[in-house]
TIROSE-384449 format. One record per residue (C-alpha): x negated, y negated, z; residue in one letter; residue number from 1; chain. Coordinates in pm, whole numbers. Each point is the difference from the previous one (the first is absolute). Layout:
BEGIN
x, y, z, aa, i, ch
X, Y, Z, A, NUM, A $
...
// end
This chain:
BEGIN
x, y, z, aa, i, ch
0, 0, 0, X, 1, A $
-137, -342, -99, X, 2, A $
-20, -250, 285, X, 3, A $
27, -364, -105, X, 4, A $
-150, -251, 243, X, 5, A $
213, -297, 106, X, 6, A $
-240, -256, -147, X, 7, A $
6, 180, -336, X, 8, A $
379, 14, 14, X, 9, A $
8, -376, 62, X, 10, A $
-235, -65, -293, X, 11, A $
207, 220, -227, X, 12, A $
317, -188, 94, X, 13, A $
-162, -340, -59, X, 14, A $
-128, 108, -342, X, 15, A $
343, 127, -93, X, 16, A $
172, -319, 108, X, 17, A $
-253, -216, -190, X, 18, A $
82, 188, -315, X, 19, A $
369, -71, 61, X, 20, A $
-67, -372, 48, X, 21, A $
26, -25, 382, X, 22, A $
-182, -296, 156, X, 23, A $
-13, 127, 363, X, 24, A $
-319, -81, 193, X, 25, A $
-219, 283, 136, X, 26, A $
104, -98, 354, X, 27, A $
369, 29, -83, X, 28, A $
-65, 335, -164, X, 29, A $
-173, 115, 317, X, 30, A $
287, -112, 229, X, 31, A $
260, 159, -225, X, 32, A $
-196, 324, -19, X, 33, A $
-59, 7, 376, X, 34, A $
372, -54, 69, X, 35, A $
94, 290, -227, X, 36, A $
-251, 234, 164, X, 37, A $
124, -100, 347, X, 38, A $
364, 59, -97, X, 39, A $
-92, 339, -146, X, 40, A $
-175, 104, 322, X, 41, A $
290, -118, 216, X, 42, A $
244, 190, -217, X, 43, A $
-199, 323, 46, X, 44, A $
-24, -55, 376, X, 45, A $
375, -57, 27, X, 46, A $
74, 315, -200, X, 47, A $
-232, 199, 227, X, 48, A $
164, -136, 315, X, 49, A $
351, 67, -128, X, 50, A $
-77, 353, -114, X, 51, A $
-204, 69, 312, X, 52, A $
279, -133, 218, X, 53, A $
250, 227, -172, X, 54, A $
-197, 298, 126, X, 55, A $
-107, -152, 331, X, 56, A $
342, -104, 131, X, 57, A $
159, 347, -29, X, 58, A $
-308, 148, 165, X, 59, A $
30, -236, 295, X, 60, A $
372, 69, 25, X, 61, A $
-63, 375, -1, X, 62, A $
-264, -25, 272, X, 63, A $
229, -204, 224, X, 64, A $
290, 236, -60, X, 65, A $
-221, 297, 87, X, 66, A $
-105, -167, 326, X, 67, A $
363, -45, 103, X, 68, A $
89, 368, -23, X, 69, A $
-193, 229, 238, X, 70, A $
-116, 343, -107, X, 71, A $
261, 248, 117, X, 72, A $
12, 378, 38, X, 73, A $
301, 88, -214, X, 74, A $
-110, -178, -317, X, 75, A $
-381, 10, 21, X, 76, A $
-141, 247, 253, X, 77, A $
247, 289, -32, X, 78, A $
-129, 111, -346, X, 79, A $
-352, 28, 146, X, 80, A $
120, 194, 305, X, 81, A $
202, 237, -219, X, 82, A $
-314, 93, -192, X, 83, A $
-226, 44, 301, X, 84, A $
206, 71, 313, X, 85, A $
348, 118, -94, X, 86, A $
-68, 374, 17, X, 87, A $
-74, -17, 373, X, 88, A $
183, -310, 116, X, 89, A $
352, -14, -138, X, 90, A $
337, 153, 81, X, 91, A $
20, 108, -361, X, 92, A $
-308, 224, 36, X, 93, A $
-136, 39, 353, X, 94, A $
-65, -213, 306, X, 95, A $
-334, 54, 169, X, 96, A $
-129, -187, 301, X, 97, A $
344, -158, 55, X, 98, A $
-81, -241, -283, X, 99, A $
260, -54, -273, X, 100, A $
-41, -255, -276, X, 101, A $
364, 8, -102, X, 102, A $
107, -368, -21, X, 103, A $
307, 49, 220, X, 104, A $
-216, 148, 279, X, 105, A $
-315, -208, -46, X, 106, A $
106, -266, 250, X, 107, A $
-58, 256, 276, X, 108, A $
-367, 13, -103, X, 109, A $
-46, -379, -1, X, 110, A $
-67, -199, 315, X, 111, A $
-259, -146, 231, X, 112, A $
-98, 341, 141, X, 113, A $
91, 221, -297, X, 114, A $
-205, 151, -281, X, 115, A $
79, -305, -215, X, 116, A $
-54, -329, 182, X, 117, A $
129, -305, -189, X, 118, A $
-278, -246, -74, X, 119, A $
-268, 238, 135, X, 120, A $
-117, 252, -260, X, 121, A $
-326, 62, 186, X, 122, A $
197, 104, 309, X, 123, A $
243, 218, -196, X, 124, A $
-91, 366, 31, X, 125, A $
144, 70, -345, X, 126, A $
-262, -223, -161, X, 127, A $
-270, 123, 235, X, 128, A $
55, 361, -113, X, 129, A $
15, -95, -366, X, 130, A $
-341, -166, 35, X, 131, A $
-168, 308, 153, X, 132, A $
-238, 220, -193, X, 133, A $
196, 275, -172, X, 134, A $
-198, 264, 191, X, 135, A $
151, -124, 330, X, 136, A $
277, 210, 150, X, 137, A $
207, -317, 53, X, 138, A $
-39, -122, -357, X, 139, A $
317, -91, -191, X, 140, A $
131, 109, -238, X, 141, A $
-66, 346, 141, X, 142, A $
-156, 242, -251, X, 143, A $
22, -270, -264, X, 144, A $
-222, -243, -179, X, 145, A $
-76, -337, 153, X, 146, A $
230, -276, -115, X, 147, A $
-112, -227, -277, X, 148, A $
-166, -308, 156, X, 149, A $
260, -227, -159, X, 150, A $
285, 210, 143, X, 151, A $
-146, -5, 349, X, 152, A $
-61, -374, -27, X, 153, A $
365, -49, -93, X, 154, A $
111, 191, 309, X, 155, A $
-232, -215, 212, X, 156, A $
147, -318, -148, X, 157, A $
350, 134, 57, X, 158, A $
-70, 44, 371, X, 159, A $
-181, -335, 17, X, 160, A $
312, -169, -134, X, 161, A $
222, 156, 265, X, 162, A $
70, 355, -126, X, 163, A $
331, -108, -151, X, 164, A $
214, 300, -98, X, 165, A $
228, -169, -255, X, 166, A $
-55, -367, -86, X, 167, A $
351, -22, -146, X, 168, A $
160, 120, 323, X, 169, A $
-202, -144, 286, X, 170, A $
79, 105, 355, X, 171, A $
33, -258, 276, X, 172, A $
-342, 98, 132, X, 173, A $
-160, -33, -344, X, 174, A $
152, -344, -52, X, 175, A $
-134, -110, 336, X, 176, A $
-346, 137, -80, X, 177, A $
-15, -182, -335, X, 178, A $
116, -325, 159, X, 179, A $
-261, 29, 274, X, 180, A $
-276, 80, -251, X, 181, A $
85, -324, -185, X, 182, A $
11, -201, 322, X, 183, A $
376, -49, -27, X, 184, A $
240, 11, 293, X, 185, A $
309, 216, 9, X, 186, A $
290, -224, -108, X, 187, A $
243, 223, 189, X, 188, A $
-187, -84, 319, X, 189, A $
-83, -365, -66, X, 190, A $
335, -113, -139, X, 191, A $
226, -152, 267, X, 192, A $
346, 142, 43, X, 193, A $
282, -226, -118, X, 194, A $
235, 129, 268, X, 195, A $
69, -218, 304, X, 196, A $
-39, 212, 310, X, 197, A $
77, -49, 367, X, 198, A $
-295, -66, 232, X, 199, A $
31, 3, 377, X, 200, A $
-249, -149, 244, X, 201, A $
-64, 123, 355, X, 202, A $
255, -243, 140, X, 203, A $
272, 156, -216, X, 204, A $
31, -291, -242, X, 205, A $
80, 108, -358, X, 206, A $
-84, -169, -329, X, 207, A $
36, 102, -364, X, 208, A $
-310, -24, -217, X, 209, A $
-169, 160, -297, X, 210, A $
-314, 211, 57, X, 211, A $
-310, -127, -185, X, 212, A $
-291, 188, 150, X, 213, A $
-183, 128, 305, X, 214, A $
-354, -104, 89, X, 215, A $
-202, 10, 319, X, 216, A $
298, 128, 202, X, 217, A $
214, -296, -105, X, 218, A $
296, 8, -238, X, 219, A $
65, -275, -253, X, 220, A $
369, -68, -59, X, 221, A $
202, -256, -200, X, 222, A $
330, -142, 123, X, 223, A $
302, -63, -222, X, 224, A $
-85, -372, -6, X, 225, A $
-344, 80, -142, X, 226, A $
-198, -60, 319, X, 227, A $
-272, 260, 58, X, 228, A $
-143, 119, 332, X, 229, A $
-276, 230, 117, X, 230, A $
120, 189, 307, X, 231, A $
-226, 222, 214, X, 232, A $
146, 346, 44, X, 233, A $
-35, -41, 376, X, 234, A $
277, -264, -15, X, 235, A $
246, 242, -162, X, 236, A $
192, 278, 164, X, 237, A $
-108, 356, -71, X, 238, A $
250, 63, -283, X, 239, A $
-92, -319, -190, X, 240, A $
-372, 63, 46, X, 241, A $
44, 351, -139, X, 242, A $
209, -141, -286, X, 243, A $
-294, -222, -99, X, 244, A $
-242, 291, 11, X, 245, A $
229, 216, -215, X, 246, A $
43, -274, -262, X, 247, A $
-376, -47, -19, X, 248, A $
-64, 362, -94, X, 249, A $
// end
């Protein structure tokens, strides 16, 4: 491919315009030529940005969407378990070691002191046994080949993200775990009740107020006129104090 230098291109244009009768000065030729080159470069840059953005934006959207949905057992981990563990740990085949990977029974294996500990793959005995050398008597899958590294890593990530059984049908505990992992409070606990309740102090006086919250052994209430008060539980009778504790749960 022949490469034509910019100065040669300028000379060629000037010679061509002289033959056509143009009386432009060399300086004007230079400015005109420079403007055209600049516009050409900007056009290419804009095309690159637009085309690049067309691929970049969907990629960013996909990444964010993937972050929102945690890895769950039913849709992601179950196919791996069926290949490696199903023969010995399912109601369909056989249950050894009181460990069943059937989705409807899996919740019994998940918990702070169980074989699958949400958020703690290194403390989960299931992962610990999968990581053992295959010559170990405790190695899982028993009498099988070690899991593919990518499959084991997926199981680890699943537990890290809370060991969710079915992301489309979250249990109350799973919802609470995901909220806590994101630093969010439980709206069912933090939202004040809209109902006006009766509150009785130790002198037997009764008022009606809406419960807002309980903090440091004092209940915050709002009267019908909008006035709010923070009342120590020690100023309430036993039934009202217990009412505040129950609402705070």
